[in-house]
N, C-alpha and C positions, 0 to 999 in steps of 0.2 A: 504493499500500500504506500503510495506516494503523496504525502500531504502537500498543500500549495497554498499559499495565499495569493488571492487574484483580485482584479479590480473589474468591474462591469459597469456599463452605463445604463443608469434606469431614468425614469421620468423626472426624478428629483436630483439627478446627477451622477457622477461616479461614487460608487460603492464599493468597499473593500470587504471580502468574505473569504472563508476557509473552505477548502475543498479537497477533495481526492482526484489524483489524475487518474483518466481511464482512456481506453483507446478511442471511445466516442466523444470525448470531451472531459470536463470538469464536473464533478459532483458537487453541488453545493451543500455541505453536510449541515448547516443549520437548517436550511430550507428543507432538506431531506427528513432530517429528525423531527422537525415541525409537523411534516405531512404524516410521518408515521404516527406521531403522538395523536393527531387528529382524526386521521382516516381510519388506521388500523385499531388504534386502542380507545379512541372516543374520550380523550383526556379533555375536560372542561378548560383548564387554563393551559392547553398546549403551547400558546405563544411564549408566556412567562418561562414555563419549564423549559423549554426549548433554548430561551434565552440563556437560563443559568446552567444547564448541561452541556450544551453544544454551542457555546456563543460563537458569534462571526469573528472573533479575534483569536490569532493563534496563540498568544501568551496566556489569555483566560483559558483557552482550551487545555492547554498542557498544564496549566493549574489545576484543572479538574482532574486529573490523572486518571486512574483505572475506570472511574464512573464515565467520564466523558468518552475515553476510548471505547468502553462497551456500547454506549449510546450510539457511536459512529458506526460500530459494526451493525447495529439494529438497523440504523438509517440505511446503511449501504445494502443489506439483505432485503430490505422493504423495497427499494430502488428497484433491485433486480428483479423481484417477484411482482411489480407493480406492471412491468412490461413497457410499452412503447410511449405512454402519457408520460411527458416529462414537464408538464406544466400542472399546477395544482389549481383547484376549483377556485382559488382565491388569487389565481394568476402569477404565483410566484413559480419561477423556473426553476426546475430540479437540476438540469443538465445545461451546462453552458458550452457551446462550441469553443475551440481553441480560438478560431479566428476572432470571436466577440468578448474575449477576455483577455486582459493584460496581466501576465505572471509577475508577481512582486516577488521580493525575498521571502523565503517561507517564515521568518520571523522578521517582520520589518523594523521593530525596534526592541532589539534585545536589552536585557537588563544588564547583561555584561559581554565583552568581547573575550575569548579565551584565546590564548596563543600557546601553542604545543610546545613551543621555545621557552615557556615560562617554567617547565619541568626539565631541569639540567639533565636528568638520566635520560629523558626523550631524545633530547639533543645528540648526547653521547651516543645513544643506540642507533640513530637514524645515520650519523656521520659515518660510524665505523661499518654500519652494514652497507651504504651505499658507497663507501671508499672516499668519500668527499675529503674527510679529515679524520686524523687518529686522536688529536687532543681537541679540546674546545677552544673555539676562535675566541680571542680576547674581545672582540666586538659584542658577544653574548653578554659579558660582564659590565659593558660600558652603561648600560641605561637599567634602571629597574622597571619589570614588565607591569604594566597595570593593567588590570581585567575588567574594568568599567566602573561608572561612577557609583559610589556606595556610600552611604552617609558616615561610615567609619573611617573613610580616607582621608587624610589629611595631606593635600597635593602641593600646599602652598609653603613648600619647605625646600630646603637644599637636598638634591640628590647625592647619596652618598658615594655613588662611584664616579660621578662626573663633577661635582661641585657645583653644579648649574642650578638655579632656582627654577622651579616649575611654578608659573603664576596658576592662580585658582581658574582664572578666566579660561585657561587652556584645557581645563579637565572636561568642558562640555562637548569637546570634539576630538575624536579618535584620531582624525587626519592631523589635529594639531600634535598629538603625542606622537604619532607616526614621524612626523617632520622633525620634531625634537629627537627622537630616537635616531635617526638617520641623517641629522644635519642637513635637511632639504632645505 
């Protein structure tokens, strides 16, 4: 199963949704689960329940854990059994053709950005296996790696390895941190 975040144009403008990529297009998980609740289960508060269990936002879906994943499986099974009708009686599209959707980053606004080179053992293993190097390059130790804005981080301080001051204004952009780390 390949999860995607996508954008479609609607009567009210562009809307971001989450879905699953299929050969025939993108299944809108939120709309599919809402249809399942309404049509197959007859749930009265289907709209609110679908919003809570399979929200149209990838981060919230991930936060839902196994409950959201199970609901996504139910929605996909329902779409398969439903057959060719890919629009609900409320006019919601359950399947979007690829040409009508714009694929976005799977998690458009991650809470942190992880870098495998943050783990020295990973860098050592990767370098030795690929033959790129046998000892760690000194550039790895030049700058402390930062894995995302978090409340406990204090970035308006001097870097231990380089002596440079990292201004707090730079913490809002990973591009700024990349530029500082790579002297761009």
